[in-house]
N, C-alpha and C positions, 0 to 999 in steps of 0.2 A: 251203280247198274242197273236196269232194266231185266227183267224173271219174266222169260217169256219160256208157251208149253209147244208140245204138236200134236195135234190131232192122227189118230192112224188111221188109213185110206183104204187099209183091208179089214174094215170091220169093226161092229160098237161100236158109232157114232152117231148113231140119240145116247146112249150108255155115255159118252163120253160128254156132251153136248149138256144131261143132261146132268154130268157134277160142274159143270165147269161159274156154276153160279159160288159156287163154297170153294174154286180157288182163285176166284173175284176175290170174295170178302179175303180170300186169307193172301192178298198181295198179289197174284201173276196184272203183267204189265202189257199183254200181249199173248195173244193164241195164233200158232199157221197152221193154218190147210195147207196138205201139200197136195199136188197132181200129177202123176204118174199117166199113168194108160187106169185108171179107177174111175170112180165119178166122178165128177167134174167139179172139181172145185169153188165155183164160183155159187151155182145154188144151199152148195153150204156154209159159204163162210155171212150168205144172209137169213141163214136159216140164226147163223149163231150168231149176227150182231144181236134179229129180235128178242132172242136168250140172255143176251147181257147189257151191261147199262154203262160200266165202265171202263170194261173190258177193251183194249185197240182190239185187233181182226188183221189179219192180213194174211197171205198166195204165197204160197211156199214151197213152187214155184208157179205161176202158169211161164210156157212152154212159148218163145220168142214166132214159131213156126205155125203157131197150130191156130193163133184168127190172127186177122189184116190191127196193124196198128193201129184204125183207128176205133175198132168193135175195143183194143183190147185199151182204150181211153176210154167211147164209153162204158166199159164195163167197172173197169175200178173209179169211174165218177158216181157210178150206180149205186156201189157197190157203200163210197165213202158218205154218199146220203139217204143209203139204207140207218147207218151207223151213227150220222149227226160227227160225223167228221175223225172217225176211228178208225180207216182205211189206209197201209200202208200196201203198196204193188210190190210183189216180190217175181224177181221175172229173174230167165234163165233161158240156157243156152236145149236145155239135155243130151243128147248126144244121140246117135246114128241109128241107135236100136231102136229107139223107142217115133222119133220124128218123121225118118223113111220104112222102120217096120210098123209102124200101127198105125203114124198120121200119113203114107204116103208123100209125105211130103221128102224134098231132094235137105240135105245137112247144107247149108252154104255157108261161106261168110257166115259166123256172128256176131266174128266187130263190129260189121261193116252195120247188120243188122240190127245191132241194138244198138249201136250206138242213135240210127236214125230208127223208131221205133219209142225212143228217148224222145229226141225231138218233135214225132210227132205227138206223143199225148200233151208234151208239154205247154205245144201247140191249142189243144184241142179243149187241154180244161183251161186256157184260157180268154175261150170261148174269141176266135179267134179264126177269120178266115182258112179255110184249110191245101195252104199250096206248100207240095215238097219237089220236094226233084232231085231224089236222090240217084245214089248207081243203084237200088236194091228197088227201091218203091218210089214210084212217082203218084199221085195225088192230088189236082185228076188224074184220070186218065186220060194217054196223050191222043187226040182222035185217031190220027193211023192204030190205037191198039181196042180200039173197041170204035164208038155206035157216033162221033166227037160231038155228043151231046148233056155232056160234062163238069160243070159249073164251081166254081169253091166250092162250097156250105160252110156254117162253121154250128158247132153245140147245139140243140135249142135251149135244151135246158139252163140251167145255173149252180154250176158244179157251188158243193160248199165251200172249197178252199180251189182257187189255181195250182197249186203248188202240192200235189197227194206227193207225200214221199215212196222215195220211189229207193225196191233194196234190192243187189242183183246177185245169184250166186256164181263164182269163180274161182277157179281153182288153177290155170294155168296161169301167167308171168304178166301177157300181157290183153288178157280180159281184167285181175285185179286194176294193169296202170285205170285200164276204163271202169270200173269199175271204182276207182279209187279219184278219179278225174270227172264223171258225169254223176251218180250218184250221189243219192242220199244217207246208203248205207252196201254193206259189203257184204255178201254172206260166203265162205269158206269151207268146207269138208275137213271133218274128223281134224280142226287143231290141236295146236302141237305146239303148247306159249310155251316152248321151252329152246324150239326148233324155229319157233315164227322167225325171229328177225328174218334170219340165215334165211330160207323160203321165199319168204312174203317182200318183205325187210324197200330193197332195193326198187319194186315191184308196185308198190303202195308209193313210195316218194318221187317217184316218175311220174301217177299219174296226177296224185297231188300241190307237181309244180303248178300245173297245167287244172288247177278246180278252181274253181269260180266260189267267193268266196260267200258270197247266198247262198249254198247250198247247206253251211255248217257242218263244223264238227264229223269226218263218215264217222255214222253208223257201224258199227263193227259184232254182227252176228254169230250165235258159235254155236252150236249144236251137242250136248255132252249128256250121257245116260243120268242121270242122280242117285243115290241111299241112300238115308245118313246115321252112322250108328255101329255098337258095335261087334255086329251077326251080320252085315249085310258082303261081307267081305267078296263073300265066292258071287255075291247077283252081277259083278265085271264079267263074267264066264257069260252074258246070256250079251253082249255086243261080236259073241265074237262074229256070230254069223251073219253083220251084218258089216262088220271089213270088211269080211271073205270075198260075200259074196260082192265089195265096194268093187276093196285093189284084186279082185280075181277075176269077174265075172261080169262086170259094169260095162264093157264094149268087148273087141276084137284082142289079135294079140297087136303091139304095135300103139294101137285107137282107147282106150284104154287112158283113160283122163287125172280115176284116181290110181292106177299101180302108177304112173308117172309123178304121181304127187310121194309116194309111200317110196319110194328114189329118190325123192328128192330129199325127201324127209330121214333119208338115211339105207333105209333099208331092204334097198336094190335084193339079196342072195336071197330076204324070206321074200316080196313080194313075186318074185318070182318061182316061186315056194310054192306063193300060195296060188296065183295064177295058174301052175299047169295043173297040183290039184287041183282048181273048181271046172279048169275045162274039159279034164277026164270026167269029168260027174261024181268026186272023190271028194264032194260039198263039207262033209261034220269032219277028212283031215284037212281042209285048206282050213277050215274055220281053230283047228284046234294048232297053223301055226300062225299064224297075228299071233305074230311075238307080246311079249306078256308086257313091257313096257312102253310100249303103248295103248295096248287097253286104257293100261291107266291113267296116261300121262293125256289122254281126251276124254276123261273121265274125273263127274266128281260121290266117287263111291266109295266109302270108309265111316272110321269113326268123325264125328263134327270138326275133329284137330285137323285129322289132315285135310276134309275137303274144304273146310278154311286157306287151307294152305294153298290148297289146289283153287280154290277163288284166287286169292290174290297173287300166280302165277298167269292167271286170267283177266285178272286187269288190270296184270304190271308191260301184260304184251298187247295189251291196247281192246283188247274186250270191253265192249259198254253195254251188252244186248245175251246173254245167256238161254238160248235155249232147251233145256230139260225136254228128259224122260226120260221119267218116275218112276223104276223100276219095281218098288215091291209090290210082294205079291200083294197085300192085307191096300184096296181103297182109301183107308185114310194114315193109316202108313205110307200112302204120296203124298195123301197132302199136307201129313204135318210134314213135309218132308221138303216139298213147297215153300208152305211158313213160313219152317225157320230158315233154310235158305234165301226169301227175301232179307230175313235180321241180318244172319251174314253181310249180306249184299251191299247193305243201305250205312 
């Protein structure tokens, strides 16, 4: 099982990157840089590539509506080049609040667009002349939609790899099936190992039945807060605000994918209460309403024996990459927790 980590996009980026060398020596396998409505992930990933040697780097995630498909492919190829073949392209649809509210783009046809973008990226990386006629992207642009001067082109440079790994963020059944069908990896949110087969098993099976064997086994990339020790139980509380944000505030009523996931986990009443509290501005109460067993199930926090048990539960549920968020207050403790987890996962 690989051990990864996410860099915080809200501040302290330079300090986090400065510490990455130590994490790299401790055995960290991959680092993810997110892109919400923050600084762009690409410039920061280039900075990380220059400051590391072995560590894999990944976007976690780039939103599919914010770049043209060919620019996404060019960007991935460029990051793979400057990192000597260490880049993974994490893609996702995000949600209407960000895409329409910050980028001013209509949030439409996320599944079909994702499929087309993946096809176009792989064509660019193979240095084919890019010719694509899909329902959402037409390359070159047809004469009736432009000047008529567009012609098929191929990438000038030779990519380090003609197939850069793609990981799709997905939690809805159709999105999960798509990830299992066309991507090298799948990245769900707050993954509950004991409920994963019930919630996602049918979608994964559906997509896997259409999967090209050349893609290899699906890399299942799961996030979890991390703290190991006899004195860390209270740190589980740090996960409450994020879960409350996603379940209660990441989207409107009836259009919140994370709220729907909590309901599919069996927390319908709790999810409704969290959403009511969050949308009424009572965020602290919404965080307090997050079920304790959901917190525990989705975290790696506790004594070493407990973390080992949870690690095996994640492994049994098919997880192949753990993207952890070390939450111990002391930097040295955070580093030693990752080092210890790496040994446990080996």
